[in-house]
C-alpha positions in Angstrom: -11.7 -15.3 6.8 -12.8 -14.6 3.3 -11.5 -17.5 1.3 -12.5 -16.0 -2.1 -9.2 -14.2 -2.6 -7.2 -17.4 -1.9 -9.1 -20.3 -3.5 -9.8 -20.7 -7.2 -11.0 -23.4 -9.6 -9.5 -23.8 -13.1 -10.6 -26.8 -15.2 -7.1 -26.9 -16.7 -5.4 -27.4 -13.2 -5.9 -30.6 -11.3 -9.1 -31.4 -13.3 -10.9 -28.4 -11.8 -10.3 -29.2 -8.1 -10.3 -26.1 -5.8 -6.7 -24.9 -5.3 -4.7 -22.3 -3.6 -4.6 -19.4 -6.1 -1.3 -19.3 -8.0 -0.3 -22.9 -7.0 -1.2 -26.5 -7.8 -1.9 -27.2 -4.1 -5.5 -28.3 -3.7 -7.9 -27.7 -0.8 -8.1 -31.5 -0.7 -4.4 -31.8 0.0 -4.6 -29.3 2.8 -7.6 -31.2 4.3 -5.7 -34.5 4.0 -2.7 -33.1 5.8 -4.8 -31.8 8.6 -6.6 -35.1 8.9 -3.2 -36.8 9.1 -2.4 -34.7 12.2 -0.3 -32.0 10.5 -0.2 -28.6 12.1 -0.4 -25.4 10.1 3.3 -25.0 10.8 4.0 -28.5 9.3 2.0 -27.5 6.2 3.8 -24.2 5.8 7.2 -25.8 6.2 6.4 -28.5 3.6 4.7 -26.0 1.2 6.7 -22.8 1.6 4.9 -21.1 -1.4 1.6 -20.8 0.6 0.8 -18.7 3.6 -1.0 -19.2 6.9 -4.0 -17.3 5.3 -4.0 -19.7 2.4 -4.3 -22.7 4.8 -7.1 -21.0 6.8 -8.8 -20.1 3.5 -8.8 -23.7 2.5 -10.3 -24.8 5.8 -12.9 -22.0 5.6 -13.8 -23.0 2.0 -14.4 -26.6 3.0 -16.5 -25.5 6.1 -18.6 -23.2 3.9 -19.2 -25.9 1.3 -20.5 -28.3 4.0 -22.7 -25.6 5.5 -24.3 -24.8 2.1 -24.7 -28.3 0.6 -27.6 -30.5 1.5 -26.0 -33.8 0.8 -24.5 -36.3 3.2 -22.3 -39.1 2.0 -24.3 -41.7 3.9 -22.3 -44.6 2.5 -19.1 -43.1 3.8 -20.5 -42.2 7.2 -22.0 -45.7 7.8 -19.0 -47.7 6.4 
């Protein structure tokens, strides 16, 4: 899944957090919902202005970010 057509960053929206293009729904919000046990269907029901592809793009964006970055939040992991 190519996330680049679905995810954007605009400093004027949510202080520049990555969002689903054309919305104010952040990648962070999608990740939080998944971490809380929500299914894709739950997310789509609660946020009807996004698509299944948008949700997958958010997950792919986060996965790519972690693959490419060389940092580890050691304090978070060991807490």
